[in-house]
N, C-alpha and C positions, 0 to 999 in steps of 0.2 A: 505494499499500500505505500510506503514511502513517507516521509517525514510528515509529522505534523503542518499543515500550510504551504505543503507542494503545490506550486500554481500551477502545475503539468495537469491535476483533477478537473479544474475547471476546463481547458480545452478539451478533456477525457471525453466530459460530460457533453460538452457542445458538439463534439465530433460522430456521439452516438444519438444525439437528439436530432443531428440533422439527417443521418441515415435513417433512422425512425419515420421522420418527416416525409422521405422521398418516398420509403417503402408504402406508407400510407397512400400518398397521393398514387402511384402505381395501382394499387390495388383498388383504391375506391374508382379508377376509368379503365379498369381492364371489365368487360363487363361479364366474360366468361368465366370468373370467380364465382362461385355459388355464395359464397357467406361473404361476400365484400363488405357488405355493412358492418357487420359484428368486426372484421378484423381492421377495417378502417379504423373503427372507436377504439378498439385495442391499441393500434398504433398510434395515432395522435393523440391518446393520452400518454402514452409512453413519451412521445418527443419532448412534450408539454412538462411532463415529470423533470424530465431531466435538463430541459431548457431554463425552468424556474430555479430548480436545484443551483445550476451555475450562475443563476441571478443570484441566489440568495448567498454564494459563496462569493462571487463578487462582491456583494455589499457589506461582506463581514470581512472584507481582506482576506478573502483563502483561510479562513478561520474554519476547517473541517465540522465542529462543533454546531453550525449553523444548519447543517443538513442533517442533523440526526436527534432523535430523539433521547432524551435525558433518563439514565437507565442506574438501577441498582447494582450494587457490584454482583458478580456472576450473571446477570441478564445479556443476552444477546444485544450486539448493535445494529439499528434497524434507522435506516434513512426515512425521512420524513414521507408520505403520503402524498399524494396528489392533489388533494384535496386541502391537505395543512398549507404545502408549498404556496399554493393560489392564494391561499388567505393570507400568508406572509408575505406576500408579494404586493397584493392587490389588497389593500388595509380594508379598502371600501366594501361592505358584503354587496353592494349593490351595483359594484361597478361592471359595465357589460363584457369585458373578454372573461373577468372570472366567473361570472353567472354561465358564458359560454362552455369554460372548460368545465366546470361543475356539473352541466347540464348533461355534457357529453359522458362523463364519469358515470353518470345515474345511467345511461344508456348502456354504455361498456358494460357494467354490475349486471345490467338485468340479462344481457345477452349472453351471460355463462349459463342462466336457465332457461332461457327460451330461444325458439330458432327466430331469427328477424331478419328475412331475405330483402322484404320490401318495406321501405318505409314511405309517410307523408311528405308532402313538398317543403312543409314545413322543418323536419328533420335536414332534407339537403341543404336548406337554407341556413342551418344551422353548422353545419359539417363545411359550406363555404365560409362562413363568417370564423372559423378557426382555423380555416389553412391560410387566409390572407392575414388575422392577427398573428399569428407565429410568424409568418414573415416580416410582418410589420414590427414586432418585439425583436427578433434577431437582429434586423438592422439597427432597430433605436438602443438597444442595449449595449451591443456588442459590436457594432458598426460593418455587418457581414450583409453580404447580398447573395442570395442564389441563382442570379439570373443565370450564371454561366451553367449550372447545373439541372437547373428548372424552367420549362417553358412555358410560357402562360396557357399554353393547353393543358399542361399538366394540371395547373394550378386551377383551371374550371371542372366543377365536378359535374361527371356525367352521371346522367340516368337512361334508364331505356324504357318510358314509358310517359304517358301525357299526363304530368302531375296533377292539372286538374280533373281526371276521370279517378283519381285514387279515392275513394270513398270507403270508409273502414267499415261503415254500416252498410255497406254491400254483403249479401247473404254470401256469394260465391266467393267472394273475397275473404269475409271471415274463416269460411268452411277453407278455403287453400292454406290459410297464415295459423288457422288454431285460435281457438275463443279465447284463449288465455293472452295467447300475444296480440290479438286484435284490442283486446280491451286494456292491455298495458298501453298499446298505442294510440288508443284515444285518449286517455286519459293525458298521456305526454303530449300528445300536439295540442290539447288543450290547456295545459299548462305553458307550452312555448309562443302560445298564440297570446295569451294574457299577459306573461312578462314581456312579450316585446312590446306591447302596448306601453306596459307600464316603465318601460326605459327609455319610453320615448321613439321607439322604431329605428333605433341606432344601427350602425352598420356591423359594429363591432359584436354585437349580439347574433345578427343574421344578417342573411341578403340574401331576396329572392334570386330565384335561381336563371331566371331570364336577364339578367343586367350583364352586361359585357364587361369582360376583363381585360387589361393590356398592361403591360411590363414595360415600360416605355420612359424616356427622359423628357418626351412632350407629346401630347395628345388628348384627346377630349373623347373617353370613354366614359360609362357610369361608374366605374371606380377605376380608377386610377393606380397602379404600382411603382411609384417614380422613385429610381435610384439616387437621382440626383448627381449633377457634375461634381468631379471629383471624389465619388464615393460615399456621398452623404448619407446619412440614415435613411432607410425607407420609410415613405409613410404610406396612407390611403388615404386618397382623396376624393369626396362625391361631387360628381359633374350633374348638373339637372339636364334633365330629360326632354327631349323635345317631344312636347304633349300631341304635337300634330303626326309624329309617328310611330307614339307607345300607345295613344287613346285619339284614333284617327275619327270614329264615328258619333256622331248624333244622333239621336232618339230617331228619328225617321231613318237614318241610315240601317241604324240595329232593324229595326221595323222591316225593313226591305231585304236586308238580307238574310232574314230567318226565315221570310216568306217566300224566298224562292228556293229554299231546301224543305217546304213543308207541303202537304198534299193542295190542290186547290180549294179542298172544301176545309179547310182547315187553317185558313191565315188566321194572323195577330194583328191589334191594333195600338196604336201609342200607350193606351191605357194598361195593356198587358206590361209593358217594359215598367209602367211604374206601380202595377203591382208587386213584378219580381223586387225592383230595387228597394220597395218599402220592407217587402219578406224577409227579405234575403241581407239587409243593410249593405245592399252594394254601393251605398257611398261610402261606408267604413274601407274599403277593398280597393287598397292604391291600385293592384293589379288589375281590376277591373271600371275604375271611375276614376274621373279627373274631372275639377272644376278649378279655373282660376281665380287667386284674390281679388283680382280687379272689379270692380262692380258691374254687373250683366254680364259676366263671362257664361260661356255656353256650359253647358254640361257634355262632357266628353266619354265614350265608351272605348274598350281596347277591344281588339278581334279575340281575344281571351274569353272575354264576356259573351261574344256571339257565340263562340264555339261551346264556353260552357251551356249556354240555355240551349242548344240543340241535342248537347248528350243528355240534358234532363228531359227533354222532350222523348227522345230514342229511348230511354231508360222506362221513361213512365209515357204513354201516349196523353194521360187527362192533366199533366204537370200543368197547362196554362190554367186550367177551369181549376184544378187545386188549389194557383195562386190567388187566382180572383175572389176563391171563398173565403181562404186566410187571411186575405187583405181588408176584405168586407168584415168579417169577424174583428178584426184588429180596430177597424175603424169605429164598430160599433160598439165595443168595449171601453173605447177611450173616453 
């Protein structure tokens, strides 16, 4: 192990951490791996634990005691667990990076007992944020950039399904994944949504999987990983999206697009869209809805919203009728 305060330990931890991080990226983006979700969770947690221990060592001037539990005589020496490392590094328990790490650790722990092959988009968004948080912390803490070893393609989480179609309430999907796993993921998904809202929808906690990423010194993506001139620390910069591209449809456009896919005797009207927006709180879903802050700005909808409506109709032919009834009941109860 070497003598106390050996500066080489921090470097060893960083090297192992980076290897775990790269393996995590390779795993999550290889669709042929059956258990890539569980494996990614194990590896990214391992990468974070090693990186945080290197950070704690750095803060303690390489005093190894900083990464060990206190022990009584005769007890085996044990290094700090991931959650303790995160707690000691990010003192604010509501820190978005810390909460991201802790929630992925929760999923990792459950994966020991459950088979988790598929996950909702909120989990992928959590993974995506963790990937970028690691890159950011490695750069800001140790002035290290992985652009020579990790391409932007590797840093973008890959999925092999339509996230909008992932409905844990679907009986077929629940049977496929098992009731216990489905129930856990349903609770976990709800927790992620609630926490994302409570933290102010910050990118350090969760990043929507439809964001574009780039690793560059100059550019205008949704999320930019900027290595900076002269090897400056990496930073994450959010760039405003063009609502004309992300949410190009007005209400009349949504109606027209949907009607082109419906039978001639099953057309909808603007009122149907208004009911859908009300019943499903669409105005709270940034992936579907956008309205500028300037007075009089029109309501705009994304293509994802149009696709989602058509999926609901195909799954439930009486979707529009049921939604109108729910909207009417809600109005009467108000």
